[in-house]
DONU-999520 format. One line per 2 residues: number of its first residue (from 1); for each residue x, y, z of N, C-alpha, C. Coordinates in pm, whole numbers, always signed. Each point is the difference from the previous one (the first is absolute). Layout:
DONU-999520
NUM> X/Y/Z/X/Y/Z/X/Y/Z; ...
END
This chain:
DONU-999520
1> -5068/+1717/+5133/-45/-93/-104/+52/-141/+31; -84/-100/-13/+39/-138/+31/+86/-58/-111
3> +110/-64/+39/+89/-65/-96/-65/-130/-47; -30/-17/-131/-67/-120/-47/+86/-125/+12
5> +133/+19/+15/+88/-116/+14/+31/-32/+146; -59/+76/+95/+25/-26/+141/-49/-139/+37
7> +72/-62/+95/-33/-137/+36/-131/-9/+78; -102/-66/-54/-123/-25/+77/+25/-121/+91
9> +41/+25/+123/+49/-105/+88/-105/-107/+29; -126/+42/+14/-102/-100/+29/-16/-97/-116
11> -6/+54/-122/-13/-87/-117/+125/-87/-18; +115/+60/+27/+127/-73/-8/-1/-119/+96
13> -39/+26/+124/-4/-106/+99/-101/-109/-34; -116/+40/-48/-102/-99/-38/+46/-87/-115
15> +73/+60/-95/+52/-77/-114/+99/-105/+49; +92/+41/+86/+98/-94/+53/-68/-108/+84
17> -93/+42/+86/-69/-96/+86/-80/-100/-83; -70/+49/-103/-78/-88/-86/+87/-102/-70
19> +117/+44/-48/+91/-93/-66/+47/-107/+98; +29/+41/+123/+46/-96/+99/-107/-97/+45
21> -123/+47/+10/-110/-87/+43/-24/-113/-100; +22/+27/-127/-15/-107/-100/+95/-115/+33
23> +125/+33/+33/+95/-104/+38/-40/-71/+128; -50/+77/+98/-44/-60/+125/-116/-97/-22
25> -94/+39/-86/-114/-86/-30/+45/-129/-68; +97/+13/-91/+49/-118/-73/+67/-98/+95
27> +88/+50/+87/+73/-90/+89/-93/-60/+105; -97/+79/+47/-93/-51/+101/-89/-109/-56
29> -55/+24/-119/-93/-95/-60/+70/-128/-46; +124/+13/-47/+67/-115/-59/+91/-76/+96
31> +47/+67/+106/+99/-63/+88/-56/-36/+136; -89/+85/+55/-54/-29/+133/-65/-139/+10
33> -83/-40/-97/-57/-136/+10/+106/-108/+6; +109/+16/-77/+108/-99/+4/+67/-2/+137
35> +25/+118/+57/+63/+6/+131/-86/-67/+106; -130/+29/-1/-90/-59/+98/-8/-151/-17
37> +5/-45/-123/-3/-145/-25/+126/-66/+54; +115/+66/-19/+126/-56/+48/+3/-7/+153
39> -66/+94/+67/+0/+1/+147/-75/-118/+59; -100/-51/-73/-76/-118/+42/-58/+15/+141
41> -63/+115/+24/-68/+22/+128/-141/+50/-31; -94/-20/+90/-137/+49/-23/+0/+152/-18
43> -76/+48/-96/-7/+143/-25/-86/+68/+106; +45/+115/+54/-79/+70/+102/-122/+70/-57
45> -6/+12/-133/-112/+66/-67/-4/-51/-143; -112/+22/-72/-5/-41/-140/+113/+62/-81
47> +40/-67/-106/+113/+46/-80/-23/+139/-56; -124/+29/-42/-25/+131/-59/+16/+112/+104
49> -32/-30/+127/+18/+99/+106/+149/+24/+24; +77/-107/+4/+144/+13/+20/+65/+75/-116
51> -50/-26/-122/+54/+67/-117/-27/+150/+6; -123/+36/+34/-35/+142/+11/+79/+68/+112
53> +19/-70/+112/+76/+57/+111/+145/+21/-39; +57/-97/-71/+138/+14/-45/+16/+114/-98
55> -96/+14/-92/+7/+108/-97/-16/+136/+68; -91/+8/+98/-21/+126/+71/+126/+40/+76
57> +63/-96/+64/+124/+30/+73/+109/+48/-94; +14/-68/-112/+101/+39/-99/-29/+138/-58
59> -127/+27/-29/-38/+131/-57/+27/+113/+98; -23/-26/+129/+25/+102/+102/+149/+30/+14
61> +80/-105/+4/+145/+18/+8/+53/+72/-123; -54/-36/-114/+40/+64/-125/-37/+148/+0
63> -118/+32/+52/-43/+139/+6/+97/+83/+85; +46/-56/+109/+94/+72/+86/+133/+20/-71
65> +48/-104/-71/+127/+10/-73/-9/+103/-112; -111/-1/-72/-19/+96/-109/-6/+141/+55
67> -74/+18/+109/-8/+133/+62/+138/+51/+40; +80/-87/+62/+135/+40/+43/+84/+43/-118
69> -6/-78/-110/+78/+34/-117/-43/+131/-64; -131/+17/-15/-52/+123/-61/+38/+121/+82
71> -6/-14/+130/+27/+113/+90/+150/+30/+10; +85/-103/+3/+140/+20/+35/+98/-4/-117
73> -32/-75/-106/+95/-19/-109/+50/+131/-62; -87/+97/-30/+50/+123/-64/+105/+73/+83
75> -7/-9/+131/+94/+71/+87/+141/-56/-9; +12/-128/-38/+132/-64/-1/+44/-41/-140
77> -65/+54/-102/+44/-23/-136/-36/-135/-58; -98/-68/+58/-45/-128/-53/-132/+20/-74
79> -32/-90/-93/-123/+21/-74/-42/-119/-83; -116/+15/-60/-57/-100/-92/-38/+75/-127
81> +97/+30/-85/-21/+92/-114/-113/-38/-94; -16/-127/-29/-105/-40/-95/-139/+18/+61
83> -17/-40/+124/-128/+21/+68/-29/+150/+12; +104/+77/+30/-17/+145/+10/-44/+59/-134
85> +59/-52/-109/-37/+49/-133/-147/-28/-30; -47/-117/+40/-139/-37/-25/-96/+98/+68
87> +25/+31/+126/-95/+82/+74/+12/+149/-32; +112/+40/-62/+13/+141/-38/-26/+22/-149
89> -33/-107/-72/-33/+13/-141/+118/+18/-91; +121/-33/+47/+119/+9/-83/+24/-132/-73
91> +77/+0/-109/+31/-125/-72/+76/-96/+92; -34/-126/-8/+64/-98/+87/+135/-49/-56
93> +17/+13/-133/+122/-48/-63/+127/+58/+58; +12/+133/+7/+122/+58/+58/+24/-43/+144
95> -107/-21/+75/+14/-41/+139/+56/-142/+12; -28/-83/-98/+47/-139/+2/+134/-18/-68
97> +39/+96/-81/+119/-19/-85/+124/-32/+81; +20/+70/+110/+120/-22/+81/-14/-119/+95
99> -120/-54/+9/-24/-109/+96/-5/-137/-65; -41/-2/-126/-30/-127/-65/+122/-91/-16
101> +108/+53/-57/+118/-83/-25/+62/-52/+129; +23/+84/+102/+54/-55/+125/-92/-104/+63
103> -131/+26/-5/-94/-96/+57/+2/-133/-73; +1/+5/-132/+4/-123/-80/+131/-75/+20
105> +110/+73/+6/+131/-63/+16/+11/-72/+134; -36/+71/+107/+5/-62/+133/-99/-115/+9
107> -117/+16/-61/-99/-107/+2/+47/-124/-73; +63/+19/-115/+51/-113/-78/+108/-75/+77
109> +99/+74/+48/+109/-63/+74/-52/-59/+132; -92/+73/+64/-56/-49/+125/-82/-126/-18
111> -73/-9/-110/-78/-120/-27/+87/-122/-19; +111/+17/-70/+94/-111/-19/+62/-38/+134
113> +38/+101/+78/+57/-26/+133/-101/-72/+89; -126/+41/-7/-103/-65/+80/-16/-146/-39
115> +0/-28/-129/-11/-137/-48/+117/-84/+49; +120/+53/-14/+120/-73/+43/-4/-27/+151
117> -39/+101/+76/-6/-18/+145/-96/-111/+38; -115/-6/-65/-97/-104/+34/+44/-138/-47
119> +86/-5/-100/+54/-130/-41/+91/-58/+109; +60/+88/+79/+91/-45/+106/-55/+33/+139
121> -131/+10/+9/-64/+31/+128/+11/-118/+95; -14/+25/+130/-6/-111/+98/-109/-100/-40
123> +19/-124/+38/-90/-108/-40/-145/+30/+37; -22/+59/+118/-137/+30/+44/-66/+101/-92
125> +75/+99/-46/-55/+101/-91/-27/-61/-137; +93/-82/-47/-18/-65/-130/-124/-90/+0
127> -21/-72/+111/-116/-88/+10/-129/+80/+4; +7/+116/+64/-118/+85/+13/-48/+48/-137
129> +92/+26/-91/-37/+49/-133/-86/-101/-76; +14/-128/+35/-76/-104/-70/-145/-8/+48
131> -28/+50/+120/-137/-12/+53/-68/+134/+27; +73/+110/-18/-60/+131/+23/+56/+98/-101
133> -86/+46/-88/+44/+91/-105/-89/+123/-3; +61/+117/+9/-74/+125/-12/-16/+31/-149
135> -122/+16/-49/-19/+28/-143/+81/+122/-44; +57/-6/-118/+85/+108/-48/-75/+132/-6
137> -129/-5/-32/-82/+121/-4/+4/+71/+135; -16/-76/+108/+1/+58/+134/+139/+48/+38
139> +103/-74/-38/+137/+40/+33/+36/+132/-65; -37/+16/-125/+33/+123/-73/-75/+119/+59
141> -130/-15/+23/-79/+112/+50/+35/+35/+145; +8/-100/+85/+27/+28/+140/+146/+41/+21
143> +91/-80/-56/+142/+34/+16/+36/+129/-69; -40/+11/-126/+41/+114/-80/-64/+131/+40
145> -120/-4/+54/-69/+125/+33/-20/+15/+151; -72/-93/+61/-38/+15/+140/+121/+2/+92
147> +90/-96/-15/+117/-3/+89/+87/+123/-18; +11/+49/-123/+81/+121/-20/-66/+122/+64
149> -131/+7/-2/-68/+109/+68/+18/-10/+151; -8/-119/+54/+14/-19/+144/+143/+24/+48
151> +95/-65/-66/+137/+0/+51/+82/+118/-49; -9/+36/-126/+79/+111/-50/-74/+133/+17
153> -120/+13/-58/-72/+126/+5/-38/+39/+143; -42/-98/+78/-41/+29/+137/+115/-2/+98
155> +55/-118/+27/+100/-16/+106/+131/+72/-32; +58/-27/-117/+129/+62/-32/-9/+152/-2
157> -108/+52/-58/-18/+145/-3/-6/+57/+141; -76/-65/+87/-13/+48/+138/+135/-2/+72
159> +79/-104/-22/+132/-8/+64/+94/+109/-51; -2/+24/-131/+83/+108/-56/-44/+134/+58
161> -131/+23/+8/-51/+127/+52/+38/+18/+147; -9/-105/+79/+35/+9/+141/+147/+38/+18
163> +87/-61/-81/+142/+35/+8/+23/+146/-39; -66/+43/-105/+13/+139/-47/-57/+98/+104
165> -112/-36/+59/-68/+90/+94/+76/+11/+132; +45/-112/+56/+55/+4/+135/+153/-3/+4
167> +66/-60/-98/+145/-5/+0/+63/+113/-80; -71/+47/-102/+48/+112/-79/-73/+131/+31
169> -102/-9/+84/-77/+119/+37/-56/+72/-123; -44/-80/-99/-60/+52/-123/+97/+83/-85
171> +129/-13/+19/+96/+83/-72/+54/-73/-122; -15/+61/-119/+58/-55/-122/-67/-129/-44
173> +64/-63/-100/-48/-129/-50/+36/-111/+99; -76/-106/-5/+29/-113/+89/+136/-59/-36
175> +81/-23/+101/+133/-57/-24/-12/-146/-41; +90/-40/-90/-5/-136/-55/+6/-109/+107
177> +84/+11/+104/+2/-107/+102/-136/-22/+66; -77/+108/+19/-132/-15/+60/-95/-72/-96
179> +13/+30/-129/-85/-69/-97/+35/-149/-4; +130/-29/+0/+42/-141/-2/-49/-74/+125
181> +2/+68/+114/-51/-62/+122/-148/-32/-15; -76/+92/-57/-143/-23/-22/-23/-114/-100
183> +82/-5/-104/-10/-108/-97/+25/-135/+68; +105/-4/+84/+36/-126/+66/-107/-45/+98
185> -51/+94/+81/-103/-37/+99/-127/-47/-71; -43/+72/-103/-121/-42/-71/+20/-133/-70
187> +123/-26/-47/+29/-128/-64/-8/-114/+101; +52/+23/+121/-6/-102/+104/-144/-27/+45
189> -79/+106/+10/-142/-17/+34/-71/-76/-110; +31/+33/-125/-56/-70/-115/+32/-149/+7
191> +126/-32/+34/+39/-141/+9/-68/-69/+117; -2/+65/+116/-61/-60/+119/-149/-22/-19
193> -63/+82/-84/-143/-15/-26/-35/-130/-69; +100/-67/-58/-26/-128/-65/+10/-119/+96
195> +52/+24/+120/+22/-110/+93/-129/-59/+58; -101/+82/+37/-121/-61/+56/-67/-100/-94
197> -12/+35/-128/-60/-94/-95/+84/-126/-13; +132/+18/-1/+88/-118/-7/-17/-87/+123
199> -18/+62/+116/-20/-77/+123/-130/-79/-5; -107/+64/-51/-129/-69/-11/+12/-120/-93
201> +69/+19/-111/+7/-105/-102/+95/-112/+37; +109/+34/+71/+101/-101/+31/-15/-59/+140
203> -76/+69/+85/-19/-49/+135/+107/+47/+96; +124/+7/-46/+111/+47/+83/+105/+61/-92
205> +73/+97/+51/+103/+66/-78/+137/-33/+58; +84/-67/-79/+136/-24/+46/+93/+107/-55
207> +125/-5/+39/+96/+104/-38/+18/+11/-152; +15/-112/-74/+16/+13/-145/-120/+68/-67
209> -122/-32/+44/-119/+60/-60/-5/+149/+29; +23/+38/+126/-3/+142/+37/+108/+77/-77
211> +119/-59/-9/+109/+66/-72/-35/+17/-147; -63/-101/-58/-38/+8/-141/-105/+108/-22
213> -106/-5/+79/-109/+97/-16/+50/+142/+22; +76/+20/+105/+50/+135/+31/+103/+45/-103
215> +88/-88/-39/+106/+38/-94/-54/+39/-137; -85/-85/-55/-55/+28/-134/-83/+126/+0
217> -91/+12/+96/-92/+114/-1/+68/+131/+41; +99/-6/+87/+74/+121/+34/+76/+52/-121
219> +61/-91/-76/+72/+41/-121/-92/+73/-96; -118/-57/-23/-94/+66/-91/-52/+131/+59
221> -20/+4/+130/-44/+123/+64/+101/+112/-18; +128/-32/+8/+104/+101/-21/-3/+52/-143
223> -16/-90/-96/-5/+41/-140/-121/+88/-28; -116/-41/+49/-122/+77/-26/+5/+135/+72
225> +56/+1/+120/+12/+126/+72/+92/+98/-72; +108/-50/-54/+92/+86/-75/-68/+58/-123
227> -75/-83/-72/-72/+49/-118/-101/+108/+39; -72/-22/+108/-96/+101/+45/+70/+132/+29
229> +111/-6/+66/+75/+119/+36/+51/+74/-124; +62/-73/-90/+70/+62/-111/-88/+25/-123
231> -105/-82/-18/-78/+11/-123/-147/+32/+23; -56/-50/+109/-141/+21/+26/-70/-129/+35
233> -116/+11/+61/-73/-117/+47/-32/-99/-111; -37/+51/-116/-40/-90/-110/+115/-88/-46
235> +123/+51/+11/+115/-82/-40/+13/-121/+91; -21/+20/+130/+2/-111/+95/-114/-97/-27
237> -118/+55/-33/-115/-85/-32/+27/-86/-123; +55/+62/-103/+30/-72/-124/+100/-112/+29
239> +106/+32/+74/+103/-101/+30/-59/-117/+79; -82/+31/+98/-60/-105/+84/-91/-91/-82
241> -86/+61/-81/-93/-78/-81/+74/-83/-104; +98/+60/-67/+74/-70/-106/+81/-115/+59
243> +56/+19/+121/+75/-109/+63/-88/-123/+19; -123/+20/+44/-92/-114/+14/-32/-63/-135
245> -24/+82/-100/-33/-51/-133/+116/-79/-59; +121/+54/+12/+117/-67/-57/+28/-131/+72
247> -6/+2/+133/+22/-123/+76/-102/-107/-38; -125/+41/-13/-107/-92/-38/+24/-55/-140
249> +37/+87/-94/+23/-44/-138/+119/-92/-13; +109/+33/+69/+119/-85/-6/-28/-136/+62
251> -76/-1/+108/-34/-127/+64/-86/-87/-92; -95/+61/-70/-82/-76/-97/+87/-58/-110
253> +92/+83/-52/+89/-47/-106/+89/-114/+49; +47/+14/+122/+87/-103/+60/-75/-133/+11
255> -124/+8/+50/-80/-121/+14/-36/-58/-137; -32/+90/-95/-35/-45/-134/+113/-73/-68
257> +122/+38/+34/+117/-65/-60/+33/-131/+72; -74/-29/+106/+20/-126/+71/+122/+0/+89
259> +43/+119/+47/+119/+9/+84/-32/+2/+148; -128/+5/+36/-34/+7/+143/+11/-137/+65
END
């Protein structure tokens, strides 16, 4: 007899992929034109062609990350409880109960930290904020959902599984040092992934800019990775999205008070 609560992996993967594609579409449509404008070079193809190509590339990479997570996460004790509840027809409330408070707390504190860091950013980064702004809608969707699927659900899960498979020979639960190593590597990849866009926008990357970009994003990557490990993917998503919202809100309030 078929278990009605058994995980329908195909539906699970499609749900995750669909959620991530929304973020990819938002960032591609809202940010790519700005990036191309900043480059000030002739376009090799019409903008709509470049946009579709960028979205297709992002969707393909996302599909691979989602597949890796769906296939490997259960073996190493990682998961996305709320998404799992949706596809198995279980109530979503219990799945979120243990994730919501940690996600909100880290997001709140992280948003304030992000705002403070940008107030003391290198001059080149501070100047960039005045001429290039990613809409908050795109930041929340892409950062909070798509990046977490790529970096935590896909990459971090694969790294944890590889350590469990080849270093532990599939014996027992994954040891904490291996999980921390996966968290750290995925956090560094997450941080390094922000450097190409910074290079395009700034023209050149000096040591202070690289240190700032890597330091800030690695810190957040470590926090989100820990939440994914201990609470679930949605907790990391909540923290990431809330950090952007809080930073954006505090910055608006700061400017409104005339302190900028």
